KEKELO-212866 format. One record per residue: y negated, x negated, z of N, C-alpha, C in turn; residue in one letter. Coordinates in pm, whole numbers, plus 32768, in hexadecimal, padded with zeros to 4 digits. Each point is the difference from the previous one (the first is absolute). Example, Ala and Ser with C-alpha at 12.3 -4.5 7.8 and 13.67 -1.06 7.14 Angstrom:
residues 2
82397AD9830C7F89805980007F887FA68000A/7F9780237FB87F897FAE80067F93804D8049S/
END
This chain:
residues 397
2A27289E652E7FD2801F7F7A7FB27F887FC8X/801E7FDB7F867FBE7F8D7FC27FB6802F7F82X/7F7E7FE77FFC7FAD80227F8D7FDE7F7F7FB6X/800A80037F7B7FE37F897FB17F8D80177F9FX/7FA77F9F7FF77F8E80077FA480037F857FA6X/8033800D7F8580007F8F7FA47F797FF47FB9X/7FE77F8C7FC97F897FEB7FAD801380487F7CX/7F94803D7FCE800780477F80800C7F9C7F8DX/805180247F9D801B7FA47F917FC980307F7BX/7FD4807E7FF87FCC80337F817F7C7FB97FE0X/7FEF7FCD7F877F847FB97FDC7F848055801BX/7F9E7FC380427F848047801E80048052807EX/8075800B803F80098050807A7FDD7FAB8079X/7F8B801880387FCE7FB08070800B80498085X/8028807D7FFE800B804B807C807F7FD9804DX/80038029807E80777FEC8053801F80868041X/8080801D801580298084802E7FE1801B8093X/7FF17F9780507FE9800F80907F9F7F94802BX/7F9B8025804D7FA07F9F803380277FD8808FX/7FC17F988037801D7FDB808B7FE980738062X/7F9B80547FE87FE680728059807680617FFEX/803B80147F8C807380597FF780797FC48047X/80107F7C7FF3806C7FBC80467FF280138096X/7F877FEA80347FE8800C80908022808D8031X/7FDF80657FAF801C808A8027809780198006X/804A7FCD7F9E809180167FFE80487FB3806EX/7FC77F8E802880407FAF80667FFE8043808AX/7FB7806D800E7FFD8049807F808080508015X/804B80147F9380808047800D80697F9E8034X/805F8031804F80677FA58039805E7FCB7F95X/80337F88801980647FC27FA97FD37FF67F6FX/7F817FE27FEC7FC77FF97F7A7FE77F6F7FD8X/802A7FDC7F867FDE7F7F7FC67FBD80197F79X/7F9D7FAF7FE17FBE80087F7E80057F777FBFX/80417FF87F8D800B7F837FB57F9D80017F8DX/7FAC7F9C7FFA7F9A7FF67F9880157F7F7FB2X/800A800C7F7E800E7F887FAE7F827FAA8009X/80127F7F80097F8E7FA480027FA2801E7F8BX/7F7F8012801E7F9C80157F987FF8808E7FCAX/804A805E803C800280897FCB7F75803F7FFBX/7FAC7FE280627F7D804080057F8C7FA77FD7X/801E7F857FD87F957FA07FE37F9F80317F95X/803380357F937FAA802C7F917FA680748027X/8029804C80667FB18071802E7FA17FDB8071X/80077F83802E7FA77FD5806B803D8006808AX/8086800C800880458005808280567F83800FX/7FDB7FAC805F80427F7E80118084800C804AX/80597FA17FE680807FFB80477FEB7FFD8097X/7F9C7FB7802D7FE67FF580907FE08088803EX/7FBD80557FB27FDF80868034807F80548011X/805E7FF27FA3807F8048800E804E7FCC8078X/7FFF7F7E801180487FC480707FC6802F8085X/7F7D800480087FBD802E807980228092801EX/8011804F7F958021808E801180908016802AX/80517F977FF9808B800D802C80677FF47F93X/7FD57FE77F85805E7FF37F9180417F777FFFX/80757FFA7FC180447F817FEA7FE87FD67F6FX/7FCA7F897FE97FE87FCD7F7A80807FBE7FCDX/803780347F9380817FD17FCE7FFB7FF17F68X/806D7FD07FC7800D7FF57F70802380887FC2X/7FEF800A7F7E8018807E7FBA8090802F800EX/805E7FA37FF3808D80258008802180408086X/7FC57FCE806A801D803680847FC9808C8011X/7F8C801B7FC27FC680878007806480667FCBX/80377FE57F89805B80607FC3808A80008043X/80287F8F803480857FF7803D800880478086X/7F938001804E8005803380887FBC80868015X/7F9F80237FAD7FB18078801A805080807FEBX/7FF1805E805C803680877FEC7FA680507FA2X/7F7D7FE6800B7F9E80477FAD7FA77F987FBDX/7FF980027F7C7FAC7FA57FB47F85804D7FCEX/7F8A7FCB801D7F8380407FD77FC27FB17F8EX/7FDE80447F957FC17FC07F8D7F8D80567FCCX/7F9F7FBF7FC27F9A804B7FB6803F802F7F7EX/803A7FA47FB5804480237F8480937FD78009X/805580638004808F7FE77FFD80297FE07F71X/807D7FD97FE8802B7FE97F767FEF80797FA5X/7FF78076803A7FEC80787FAF7F7A80037FBAX/7F997FC880407F7A80007FC57FD97F797FC7X/80447F95802B7FDC7F7B7FCF80567FD17F8BX/806580507FDC80517FE27F8A804D7F7E800CX/7FFC7FB17F95804F7F857FFA7FD97F9C806CX/7F84800D80337FD27FA38067804680188086X/803F807480108045801E807C80977FF57FF7X/80317FCA7F9080927FF97FEB80457FB1806FX/7FC57F948029803E7FAE80698008804C8084X/7F998050801C8001804F807B806E80697FFBX/8013803B7F8C806980657FF280887FC68021X/80187F887FD2807E7FBD801C800E7FDB8094X/7F8D7FF6804480037FD7808D80178075805FX/7FE8807A7FD28017807480578093800A8025X/801A80308079808A800D802D801E80928025X/807D80228003802A8088801F7FCB802A8089X/7FD6807F80087FCC803E807B7F747FCE8025X/7FC47FAE7FAC7F767FD680187FA2806F7FD0X/7F8A8006803C7F9A80607FD67F8B7FB47FC4X/7FD780257F887F8B7FC47FC27F95806A7FF2X/7F877FDE802D7F91805E7FFE7F8E7FC27FB0X/7FCA804A7FA27F907FCC7FB17FE880597F88X/7FAC7FD37FA47FEA804A7F8480737FDF7FA0X/802E80687FB980777FF07FAC7FF0803E7F76X/7F8D803D7FE57FEC80477F818075805F7FE8X/80208057805F807A80507FF7800280637F8CX/7F8C80377FDD7FFD80617F937FFB7FBB7F78X/7FC67F897FFC7FFB7FB57F83807D7FAC7FE9X/80417FD9806D80787FAC7FF8806C8038805CX/803180797FE48063803D805980837FB48008X/801D7FAE7F9B807E7FB48001800A7FA38078X/7F8E7FD8803780037FA68073804180448078X/7FEC8082800F803F8048806F80987FF97FF5X/803280117F8780917FF87FEB80337F738019X/7FB17F9C7FDA80267F758018800D7FE58095X/7FA18031804F80087FEF80908079804A8039X/801480797FD280728050803180847FBA7FE3X/800B7FC67F8A807C7FBB7FDB801B7F88805AX/7F957FCB803C800F7F8D805A8003802B8092X/8002808580187FFF803880887F847FD7804FX/7F907FEF7FB87F7F7FE1803E7FAF80818009X/7FBF8015806E7FA9807480107F747FDE7FCDX/7FCC80527FA77F7C7FE87FC77F9D806B802AX/7F8E7FD780357F95805C80287F877FE37FA8X/7FE2805C7FA57F957FEE7F9E7F7D803A8034X/7FA07FAB80197F83802C803C7FAC80577FA3X/80167FF77F7D7FB480547FA4801F80948013X/8070801F8040802D808A800D7FDF803D8087X/7FAF7FBC80507FD4803C807F7FBB80857FE1X/802F806E803B7FC780837FDD7F72800F8034X/7FB2804F7FB87F77801980297FFB80748063X/802E7FE280797FFA805E806E7FB27FBD8070X/7FCD8050805C7FA67FCC8067803F7F908052X/807A8011802B803D7F9C805980277F807FB7X/7FFA80017F7B80227F887FB37F857FB77FCBX/7F8A8032801D7F877FC07FCA7FF47F6F802AX/802A7FE280797FF47F77803380647FA17FC1X/805980357FAA80657FAE7FBD7FE87FFB7F69X/7F94803D7FD27FE780147F717FC77F837FBEX/805A7FAB7FD17FD97F837FC07FB080177F81X/802780627FB17FB980187F827F6C801F8018X/7FE4805180647F758021801D7FB37F868032X/80407FB180557FBF7F8880347FDB7F9F7F8FX/805F7FE87FA77FE77FA17F947FA0803A7F98X/800480847FEB7FA480407FA27F707FF58031X/7FEC800C80817F797FF380367FC67F777FE2X/80517F9980137FD37F777FE47FE67FEE7F6BX/805780367FAC7FEF7FF27F6F7F8080447FD1X/7FE1807580377F8680467FD87F837FB38024X/80027FC480757F8F7FAD802B7FEF7F877FA5X/806E7FB97FE87FF77F847FB37FDC801B7F6DX/802C80727FCB7FE280207F747F6A80077FE8X/7FB88038805F7F6E800B7FF27FC07F758001X/80317FA980577FCA7F788004801E7FB57F7EX/807580157FC980237FC17F817FA280307F91X/7FE5808180007FA580377F9B7F737FCB8012X/7FD37FF8807C7F777FD3801C7FEB7F6F7FD7X/80657FAE80157FEF7F737FDC80117FE77F6BX/803B80617FB980157FF17F717F9180407FAFX/7FC6806B80357F9980497FB87F847FAA7FE8X/7FBA801B7F927F827FB87FE57F898047803EX/801B806380567F96804A804480177FFF8097X/7F94800F804A800C8012809180218092801DX/803F801880708020808B80257F86804E8031X/7FAF7FCB805D7F93805380367F8480017FA6X/7FB18069800F7F7E80047FBE7FA27FA1804BX/7FB07FB77FB47F9D7FA6803C7F7A80147FBBX/7F988011804F7F77800C7FCC7FB77F808024X/7FDF7FAF7F9D7FC67F7D80177F807FF07FAFX/7FBC7F9180197F847FE37FB480207FE87F6DX/807F7FDF7FE580297FE87F768037807F7FBEX/7FF580708047802E807E7FC78072803E8050X/802580777FD78068804A804580887FEA7FBDX/80637FE4805080897FF37FD0804E807A802FX/8030804F7FA380478079802280887FE2803EX/802B8058805780837FF08040806F80117F9AX/806D7FBB80168074800D7FA9804280888016X/803380387F94804B807D800880957FDF8005X/804180338065808D7FDE801A805380807FFDX/806E7FFC7FB6805D80707FFB80877FD78039X/8030804B806080847FEA803A805C806D7FCAX/806D7FD87FC0805E80607FC680837FFD804FX/801D806F804380728006805A7FCF7FEC808EX/8003806980517FC37FF7808380678016806FX/80627FA7800280587FF880737FC07FA18064X/80517FBB804D7FCB7FA480657FB17F8F7FBDX/80367FC67F957FBB7F937FBB7F7D80307FC5X/800280757FC27F8780347FC27F9380208063X/8024803B80707F9C802080667FC27F81803BX/80547F9B80167FCA7F8180337FA57FC07F99X/802480097F7F7FAB7FCB7F967F7B804A7FFBX/8005808380117F84804F80037FA27FD1806FX/80367FF580787FAB7FDD80727FCD7F717FF6X/80527FA57FCB7FD47F757FF07F937FF57F97X/801280437F8E7F9B7FFD7F967F7E80408030X/800D806880527F89804280377FB57FA1805DX/804A7FB880537FBF7FA2805C7FBB7F8F7FB7X/80337FDE7F897FBF7F987FB07F8680337FB5X/7FEB808380057F8780377FC4801280407F78X/807C800F7FD38018803D7F7E7FEF80988004X/7FE880397F8A800280917FF0809180247FDFX/80448040805D8091800E7FF98029808F7FDFX/8053800C7F99803F807E7FDD80977FEB8002X/804A806B801680917FF38009804480797FC4X/80787FE57FCA804D806D7FC480917FF7802CX/803980748021808E800B801E802F80887FD1X/807980047FCA8036807B7FC9801F8066806DX/80107FD4807C8024805A806D7F84804B8034X/8004808580057F8C804C80307FD57FD9808DX/805F7FDD80557FE17FDE808B7FAC7F83800CX/7FFA7FB07F957FB87F8180077F6880118006X/7FCF80747FD57F6F80137FF97FBD7FE98087X/8034803D80687FC47FEF8085800D7F708030X/806D7FC07FDE80137F7480297F997FA67FBCX/7FE6801A7F817F9B7FB27FB77F78800F8040X/7FDA807B80207F7E801A803F7FF87FBD8089X/80707FF8804680007FC880887FDE7F6C8004X/80137FB97F917FDF7F727FFD7F7F7FE67FB1X/7FB480677FE67F7C7FEF7FC47FFD7FF57F69X/8070801F7FBF80047FFA7F6E7FEF808C7FC5X/7FE780067F7E7FEE807F7FBA807F80207FB2X/803980778012807880227FB47FE280197F6DX/80537FCD7FAA7FF980207F71805A80797FEBX/7FC7806A7FCD804B807B7FF0800F80227F6CX/807C80087FD4801F801E7F758038808E7FF4X/7FF1803A7F8B803080877FE780967FFD7FE1X/804F7FF1806B80917FF57FF380438055806CX/807680347FE2804F8048806280547F9B804DX/7FDC7FE9807E80437F998050804F803B8075X/801E80817FF880448043807080877FC18021X/80467FCA7F9A80857FC8801780007F687FFDX/7F8D7FC280207FF27F6F7FEF802B7FAF8079X/801D8042807180247FB68079809280178021X/80487F928016808E8009801F801B7FF08093X/807D7FE1802180297FF1808B7FBB7F8B8042X/7FDC801280807FC67F94804D7F707FE17FDEX/7FBE80557FB07F747FE87FDE7FEB7FA47F8AX/806C7FD37FC07FF37FA97F8C7FE280537F83X/7FBB7FC27F9E7FEA80437F81808580117FB8X/800C806D7FB6807B801D7FB87FEB7FE67F6BX/80657FCD7FBE7FF67FE27F717FDF807F7FB2X/7FA57FF27F9E7FD580727FAF80317FF07F70X/800280717FB8802C7FFF7F767F9A7FBF7FA4X/802A7FDE7F877FAA7FBA7FA27F8980567FD6X/801180837FF47F8F80567FDA7F927FF98069X/80278002807E7F9F7FF5806C7FB87F797FFBX/804E7F947FEF7FC57F7A7FFF7FA37FEC7F88X/8024803A7F8E7FAB7FF37F897F7980438018X/8002807980367F848048801D7FAF7FB5806AX/80437FCA80637FBC7FB480697FB77F887FC5X/80417FB87FA67FC27F8B7FC37F8880257FABX/800980707FBA7F8F802E7FAE7F85801A8056X/80138047806E7F91802280587FCA7F86804AX/80577FA1801D7FD77F8C804D7FB17F9A7FADX/800C80057F7D7FBE7F9D7FAB7F6A7FFB8017X/7FC18075800A7F6F800480167FD97FC58086X/8057800F80647FE57FC88084800C7F687FFDX/806A7FD07FC3801F7F727FFE7F937FAE7FBBX/7FC980327F947F9E7FB07FB47F7F7FE5804DX/7FEA8048806D7F877FEC805080127F98806EX/807B7FD48016801E7FAF80757FF17F697FE8X/7FDC7FBA80697FFC7F6D7FFF80837FC68035X/803D8047805E807D7FD3803D805F8077800BX/807C7FEB7FDB80688065801480747FBE804CX/802D8043806980747FD2804C8068806E7FFAX/80747FE27FCB806980647FF280707FE68064X/8030806B803F80647FF2806B807180657FF4X/8004804C7F93805F80717FF7808E7FCF7FE8X/80598023805A808C7FD77FF4805B80748024X/807280087FBD80668064801C80797FB68036X/802E801E807B80717FB6803980797FFE7FA2X/802E7F877FE280787FEF7FB07FEF801A7F6CX/7F8580137FD17FE9801F7F737F927FA87FC7X/7FF77FFE7F7C7F977FB57FBD7F79803E8021X/7F9D7FAB80137F7A803180207FC6804E7F8AX/7FBB806F801A7FC5804D7F937F8B7FB57FC0X/7FF3800A7F7E7F8E7FC27FBA7F87805C800EX/7F9C7FCF80477F85804C80157F8E7FCD7FABX/80047F807FDC7F967FC27FB080417FCC7F80X/7FE380417F92803A7FD77F7F7FB27F8E7FC1X/80397FC77F977FBB7F957FB77F7C80337FC6X/7FFF807C7FD07F84803A7FCA7F978012806CX/802B802180797FA1800D806F7FC57F798024X/80517F987FFE7FCE7F7A801B7F997FD97F97X/801D80207F857FA57FE07F917F7980448011X/8000807680407F83804B80137FAF7FCD8076X/803A7FAA80547FB87FD080767F977F987FDBX/7FA57FEB805D7F947F9F7FEB80357F718007X/7FD37FA87FA980277F73800A7FDB7FCA808AX/80597FB280387FE97FC98085803D8053806FX/803380767FDE80408055806480847FC1802FX/8030802C8072807A7FC8803C805F806F8026X/80807FEC7FE2806A8059802E80607FAE8057X/801B8031807980657FC4805680718066800DX/80727FDF7FCA8071805D7FF880667FDF806CX/7FFB804B806F805C7FE8806E808C80367FE4X/800F80487F93808480337FD980447FA67F9BX/7FCF7F867FF080327FA67F9780957FE6800BX/80357FF7807A808D7FDD8012805E806C7FCAX/7FCF807A7FF38051806E7FCC7FD580297F74X/7FC77FA27FB57FD8801D7F777F6B80127FEEX/7FB98021806C7F6F80077FF97FC980887FDDX/7F8C8020803C7FB9807B7FDD7FA97FEE7F85X/7FE57F837FDB7FB57FE37F8680647FD57F95X/7FF080397F8B805D7FE67F9280077F6C7FDBX/7F937FB680197FF97F757FD580247F9D806EX/801B80308077801E7FA78071807B7FAA7FE7X/7FF67F81802880737FA6800180157FD2808FX/807280228036801D7FE1808C7FF47F6B801BX/7FB57FDD80677FEF7F7580277F9B7FB47FAEX/7FB880437FA67FA07FBC7FA97F7780428007X/7F9B7FB27FDA7F7980337FEC7FDB7FE87F6EX/7FE0806C7FBA7FE17FF67F727F78803F7FE4X/7FCA7FE47F8C7F82803E7FD4801A80457F7BX/7FE480827FFD8010804F7F877F8180527FEAX/7FC77FF57F877F8580497FDE7F8F7FE28064X/80007F8780337F987FD8805F8017802E808EX/807280428019802180338085806C7FA8803FX/7FE97FD3807A80637FB080488063805C8044X/80807FEC7FE3806B80538038805A7FA88055X/8003801C8081804E7FB1805F807E804D8027X/80727FBD7FF88080803E802580437FB68072X/7FC27FFC807580377FB1806E808480388033X/80577FA7802F807D802A803E80047FCB808FX/8040804C8056800E7FDA808E7F797FDD803DX/7FA280597FF37F797FE9803580007FE98097X/804E804980507FFD7FE88091801C7F6F8028X/80517FB97FAF801F7F7580217F857FA67FF9X/7F96802E7FBE7F857FB17FF97FAD800E807FX/8028805A80597FC08011808380707FF58068X/80467F907FFB80827FF480437FFB800E8097X/7F957FD180417FFC80068091800280908031X/7FA1804F7FD07FF9808A802D806E80577FC5X/802B7FDF7F86806F804B7FC4807E7FEC8054X/80197F86802C80747FE480557FF280448089X/7F86800280337FE880428081802580937FF8X/7FD680427F94801C808E7FF1809480197FE1X/80367FAF7FA7808E800D7FDC80587FEA807CX/7FDF7F98804B804E7FE280777FFB806E8068X/7F8B803E80107FF5806D8060804F80797FD2X/7FFB801E7F7E8054806B7FCA80937FE4801CX/80287F837FEA808B7FD780158024800A8095X/7FA67FD3805680188007809080168090802EX/7FAF805C7FCD800D808C80278086803A7FD2X/802C7FD87F8A8082802F7FCF80727FC68056X/7FF47F81802480687FC1805380078040808AX/7F8E802B8034800180428083804C80857FFBX/8006803B7F8A805180787FED80937FDD7FEDX/80187F8A7FCA80887FD47FDE80467FBB8075X/7FB27FC3805880387FB580727FCD80408080X/8058802B80567FD5804780787FCA7FA1806BX/7FD7803780707FC17FB2806B805F7F99803DX/808180187FF180637FA2803580247F937F9CX/7FBB80007F8D801B7F9B7F9A8079801D7FABX/8032807C8004807680267FB37FD880487F7FX/804F7FEC7F997FE5803F7F8080168097800AX/7FA0804B7FCB800A809280027FD080357F79X/80527FEA7F997FE0802D7F7A802F80917FF2X/7FA9805C80288023808E80067FF2803F7F76X/807080187FBE7FFC80377F7A7FE080967FFFX/7FED803B80737FCF808980077F6780048000X/7FC37F8E80177F6E7FF77FFF7FCF80017F70X/7F9E80557FE27FD2800D7F757FC27F807FCBX/7FCD7FAB80577FC97F817FD1806F7FA97FC6X/806F7FF68045806F7FB17FCD804A80487F8EX/8000808380038039804A7F907FB97FDD7F7EX/7F7D7FEA80087FB17FDD7F8B800B7F6E7FD9X/80057FA880627FF07F717FE380827FB27FF2X/806D8030803B80807FB67FF88040801E7F79X/80077F9A7FAB803580117F79808E7FCB7FF2X/802F7FB5806380897FCE8001802D7FF68091X/807B802F801A802F7FFD808B809780148002X/80457FAD804C8090800A8012804C80087F7BX/7FD57FAB7FA280477FF57F827FE5806E7F9CX/7F9A805180187FE3806D7FA27F6980167FF6X/7FD980547FA17F7480287FEE7FF5808C803BX/7FC0800F80758007807E80497F9880697FD9X/7FA97FE07FA27F8F80587FE3801180467F7AX/7FEF80838000801680517F887FAA7FD27F8CX/7F817FE780187FA57FD97F93802E7F7E7FC0X/80267F9E8051802C7F817FC9808480107FB4X/805780548032808180147FBD7FE980407F76X/7FA180587FF57FE2803D7F7F7FCC7F987F9EX/7FA97FA680307FCC7F977FAA806F7FA37FD1X/80647FEF8053806F7FA67FE0807480477FBAX/7FF180827FE9806B804F7FC280827FFA8051X/7FF080008084807380028059802180918024X/807E801E801A8024808980267FC280258087X/7FE5808080167FC6802A8080805C7FE08075X/7FC47FE28071804C7FEE807A802680888039X/805D8000805A801F807B80477F8380308048X/7FEC8083800D7F82803580397FD87FC38084X/80607FE6805A7FDD7FC980837FD87F6D7FF8X/801F7FBC7F907FE17F717FF67F827FE47FB2X/7FD4805F7FAF7F8B7FE87FAA7F8180098050X/7FAA7F9B7FF07F7D7FFF80427F97802E7F9DX/7FC28072801D7F9B80357FA47F777FCA8026X/7FBB7FBA7FA57F797FD2801E7FA18075800FX/7F9D7FF380547FA1806C80177F837FF37FADX/7FEF7F8E7FBC7F867FED7FB280237FAF7F85X/
END
């Protein structure tokens, strides 16, 4: 079995799909080779010499794609767009590519892989079940994004986070609001709390209340019916405009009191809901900061511009993209471990491929296989006819 790790080509992508530690772990399987493109891990802090010591072969990019049975990427052409076009042309029939693919936002990529007889494993679709937690790339990267968002806000704000009582007077603690309390939001809560902020958090899902309290933050409770706000796998479910309008009205009074707002609310495969309107921004205190972690999907703030930092009504609005890449060493460590755990399910102890399509993890994540799109959800997005009942893989989350 030959595993290939090419260098990432998407602008700003500094992570690497596999670290030397992951290589060393895979090399324990018999008849295993790992090909790593020269410089693949340099931007993340992993030197070629470390890969070589772990047992990898340092080769050129063309050789990675030409020889590897399984190609590991952080961003496949499905998520990197035009920047991955050359990689798409390099894939060969019966090859397996594993990485992020934006399958719900760009379902056409699954059909493209199928047409080339390439097997595609989309890490964004790892189901939220207990045995798959160690493979959950989205949660790993969200944790890093939540941490970094607080640091970005702290360095941009004109106020300190903790309260300080000094001979020159008392400086009140900053008030921080986290909107959306998934993995990123909870990490943002705990990081802001450690920095000394007064932290409040809001999430439309009723189950989030206990999670907010568990990290030392105060839940913001609005007079809304949220019984149907949680969808499959624990993700928030898209709500109607009437609900969102009422939510924004009630949230305005909360927002105007805040010094820092960090928004993290995202709906898989859909545009991010607008939680902070232009009028709400206008009501905020001059010098306040918004860090919108949902910027890549349109943003939770109406004024957010993806990849830019702007100032409106005296409020700084940050729309960072690919935040985990700014913490590339640890982001790669977590991503690589998630990938290693998935490969251990895919490759047996004898080093043989075991892509078990009866396993619910692969039923969820395999978006292209043997020249077709085997998953019902993806076929619906692509307007493809249903497969025969015995061939259709139903996702569990």
